[in-house]
C-alpha positions as CSV (number, residue, x, y, z in Angstrom):
1,M,-67.1,12.2,-21.5
2,D,-69.1,9.8,-20.5
3,F,-69.1,7.9,-17.4
4,T,-66.6,4.8,-18.7
5,S,-64.0,6.9,-20.3
6,K,-63.4,9.4,-16.6
7,L,-63.3,5.8,-15.3
8,T,-60.9,3.9,-17.8
9,A,-59.3,7.4,-17.3
10,K,-58.4,7.1,-14.0
11,L,-57.0,3.7,-14.3
12,E,-54.4,4.7,-17.0
13,E,-53.4,7.2,-14.5
14,L,-53.1,5.3,-11.4
15,I,-51.3,2.3,-13.1
16,K,-49.0,4.0,-14.6
17,K,-48.5,6.0,-11.3
18,E,-47.8,2.0,-9.5
19,A,-45.2,1.7,-12.0
20,R,-43.3,4.7,-12.1
21,K,-42.6,3.6,-8.2
22,K,-41.6,0.5,-8.8
23,E,-38.8,2.1,-11.1
24,P,-35.3,2.1,-9.7
25,P,-35.0,5.9,-8.9
26,E,-32.3,7.5,-11.2
27,P,-28.6,8.0,-10.1
28,Q,-28.0,11.2,-7.8
29,S,-25.2,13.2,-9.6
30,Q,-23.5,13.3,-6.5
31,M,-23.1,10.1,-4.2
32,S,-22.7,10.7,-0.5
33,G,-19.4,9.3,1.7
34,P,-15.9,8.1,1.1
35,R,-15.3,7.2,-1.8
36,L,-12.1,4.9,-3.4
37,F,-10.4,5.1,-6.5
38,Y,-7.5,2.7,-7.4
39,T,-4.9,3.3,-9.9
40,E,-4.9,-0.2,-12.2
41,E,-1.0,0.2,-11.3
42,V,-2.2,0.4,-7.3
43,I,-4.4,-2.8,-8.8
44,D,-1.4,-4.5,-9.7
45,H,0.8,-4.5,-6.5
46,F,-2.1,-5.2,-4.4
47,T,-3.2,-8.0,-6.7
48,N,0.6,-8.6,-7.8
49,P,2.8,-7.4,-4.8
50,R,6.6,-8.0,-5.7
51,N,9.0,-8.7,-4.0
52,V,6.8,-10.7,-1.3
53,G,8.9,-13.3,1.0
54,E,11.0,-13.6,4.2
55,M,14.9,-13.7,4.5
56,S,16.3,-16.1,7.6
57,R,18.6,-14.4,9.8
58,E,21.9,-15.8,7.9
59,E,20.6,-14.0,5.1
60,A,19.2,-10.3,5.6
61,D,21.8,-8.0,6.7
62,G,18.5,-5.9,7.5
63,Y,15.6,-6.5,9.6
64,A,12.6,-3.7,10.5
65,L,9.8,-4.0,11.8
66,I,6.7,-1.3,11.6
67,G,3.3,-0.7,11.9
68,D,0.7,-1.8,14.4
69,P,-1.0,-4.5,14.1
70,S,-3.8,-3.9,16.5
71,C,-5.0,-1.7,14.0
72,G,-4.4,-3.8,11.0
73,D,-1.5,-2.1,9.4
74,Q,1.8,-3.7,9.7
75,M,5.0,-4.4,7.8
76,K,8.4,-6.5,7.9
77,L,10.6,-6.1,5.9
78,W,14.7,-7.7,5.0
79,I,17.3,-5.9,2.9
80,K,20.1,-8.0,1.6
81,V,23.3,-5.9,1.0
82,E,26.2,-6.8,-1.5
83,E,29.0,-3.2,-2.7
84,G,26.7,-1.0,-0.6
85,R,23.6,-1.6,-2.7
86,I,20.1,-3.8,-1.9
87,A,20.9,-6.5,-3.9
88,D,18.0,-8.6,-2.4
89,I,14.0,-7.2,-0.7
90,K,11.6,-9.8,0.7
91,F,8.8,-8.1,2.9
92,K,5.8,-9.2,4.6
93,S,3.5,-6.8,5.0
94,Y,-0.9,-7.1,6.5
95,G,-2.9,-4.2,5.8
96,C,-5.3,-2.7,2.9
97,P,-4.9,-2.3,-0.6
98,G,-2.9,0.6,0.1
99,A,-1.0,-0.5,2.5
100,I,0.6,-3.7,0.3
101,A,0.8,-1.8,-2.6
102,T,3.1,0.8,-1.6
103,S,5.1,-1.4,0.6
104,S,5.5,-3.9,-3.2
105,M,6.0,-0.3,-4.7
106,A,8.6,0.8,-2.4
107,T,10.2,-2.7,-2.6
108,H,10.5,-2.1,-6.1
109,L,12.1,0.4,-6.4
110,A,14.5,-0.3,-3.7
111,H,16.2,-2.8,-5.1
112,G,19.3,-2.5,-6.8
113,K,19.6,1.5,-5.7
114,S,22.6,2.5,-3.4
115,L,21.6,3.2,0.6
116,K,22.0,6.1,0.0
117,E,19.6,6.3,-2.5
118,A,17.5,4.3,-0.9
119,L,17.0,5.9,2.1
120,D,16.1,9.0,-0.2
121,L,13.3,7.0,-2.0
122,N,10.0,8.7,-0.1
123,D,6.6,8.4,0.2
124,D,6.0,11.0,-2.8
125,V,8.1,8.8,-4.5
126,V,6.4,5.9,-4.2
127,V,2.5,7.4,-4.0
128,E,4.3,9.3,-7.4
129,A,4.9,6.1,-9.0
130,L,1.3,4.3,-8.4
131,G,0.1,6.8,-10.6
132,G,-1.6,8.7,-6.9
133,I,-3.7,6.9,-4.3
134,P,-7.2,8.1,-2.3
135,E,-6.5,10.8,0.1
136,N,-7.8,8.7,2.9
137,K,-4.9,6.2,2.8
138,K,-2.3,8.7,2.0
139,H,-0.8,7.2,5.5
140,C,-0.4,3.6,4.0
141,S,1.8,4.5,2.2
142,L,4.6,5.5,5.0
143,L,4.1,2.1,6.1
144,G,7.1,0.6,3.0
145,I,9.0,3.3,3.4
146,N,10.3,3.5,7.1
147,A,10.3,-0.3,7.0
148,L,12.8,0.6,4.0
149,H,14.3,2.8,6.2
150,A,14.7,1.4,9.1
151,A,15.9,-1.7,7.4
152,V,19.2,0.4,6.0
153,E,19.2,2.2,9.5
154,N,19.8,-1.2,11.3
155,F,21.7,-2.5,8.8
156,R,24.4,0.4,9.7
157,Q,23.7,-0.3,13.2
158,K,25.0,-4.3,12.7
159,S,27.7,-2.4,10.2
160,E,29.3,-0.8,12.5
161,A,28.6,-3.2,15.5
162,E,30.8,-6.0,13.7
163,S,33.5,-2.9,12.0
164,S,33.4,-1.6,16.3
165,S,34.5,-5.4,17.2
166,T,36.9,-5.9,14.9
167,E,39.3,-3.1,16.1
168,E,38.4,-4.0,19.3
169,S,40.2,-7.6,18.6
170,T,42.8,-6.5,16.7
171,E,43.5,-4.5,19.3
172,I,43.5,-7.1,21.7
173,Q,46.0,-9.2,19.4
């Protein structure tokens, strides 16, 4: 091989080596860091939450405020009870997609249920109805359920107080 051929071969080798440097790296088979995966159902309840809104004090039979606004997750929930069933339910939730989606699903599942059936709902039922949520977001599922249970308890306390005051006023007369 003469000098020119050697030089040409060496230049081609260097050009190929430089071209490889500019190519994007091959994707690694394992990604590092946490990965979030939301099911289509979670995305649907996050982007189109059900039962969003508020009720006035006169409309609502039960109310709950759950969460910690300093960490970003908070939920307000109102229920209207007719004949022992949740006839209407509204919520406002502030937080991540998991918190909003699980709150939406909790209200969706509770609507039309008896108070006992509503109290039987838990975060596992909500997560299952959503097709699962990322493990590091499971604590978000508690927001909606805890608010639902607290609103039912608030309704019961108000009902007992009203019942007691009605009995007392009947006894006085």
